[in-house]
N, C-alpha and C positions, 0 to 999 in steps of 0.2 A: 442627504444621500439615500438612495434606495435602489433596489434592483440587485443584480448579480454581485456587485461589489460588497453587499452586506452579508453574503453567504460566507460562512467560515471556510477557509481554504481546505481544511480537513474534510468538510462535507462535500466540497467540489471534487476533491481527489477520490473520495469513496464512491461518489456517483459515477465518475468516469471509469473507475476500476470495475464496478458492478455492471456497467453497460458494455464493457469490452471483454470481460472474462467471466467464466462460470465460477463465481465466488462461493465457497462453502463457509468461509470465516474471514473476516478482516478486522484488524484492531490497529488503531492509530494511538500512539502515545506521544504527547507533546513533550519533547525533551528540552524545550527552551524556557522552562519556568512559566508556562502558560501565555507567552507572548505570540505564539503561533508562527515562529520562524524556523523551527527545527522539529522534525518528526522522525519517529521510528515506527515502522509499520510491519505487521505480520499479515501475510496474505496466504490463504489456503485455497488452492484451485486445482481441479483435475486437469485444467489446461497446461499445467506445469509438468505433467507426466511425460517421461521420455525426453525432457529438456534438461540440460546441464544448468547449474546455478547461474552462470554467466548469461545464458540465453534467457533465463527467467527474468533476471535483472534488467537486461536490455529491453525486454518486452514491456515491463512495468515502466521503465524510464521513457520509452517511446509514448506510452499512453499518457503519462503525467509530465511530459517535457515542459510545458508552460508553467505548471505549478512548481515543479522542482527548481526551475530557473529563478523563481521568486523567493526561494527558501535559503537559509544560511546552511542548513544540513538536512540530509534525508538518508536514512538507512532503512534497509528492507530485509525481511526474512521471508523467503518464498518456499512454500511447502506443498506437497501433494496431500490429499486427504489421508492417505496411508502414513506418510511421514508425520503428519499432525497427530494422528491417533497414537502412534508410537511415543511421541513427545509427551502427550497428555498422560500416557501410562506411566511415564517416568516420574511425573509430578506427584 
């Protein structure tokens, strides 16, 4: 086998996010024990400004609809750059 099916789903999702949103930071964590069926993602984008969390999540879900459908679990944290900076300051 070769071609697109050899590309890890995480990489496919990141590419789709980056081509649809102005991404400042994105991090995927495989929460399935490295079998690639469950992910937690943190996305930082200025595109999330003035959007409620639900609207942010709907936007991400629309962009990644095909990939999310193939997963067992997908959780997301969506932040603006300002929110991300505040979180990093707490760490």
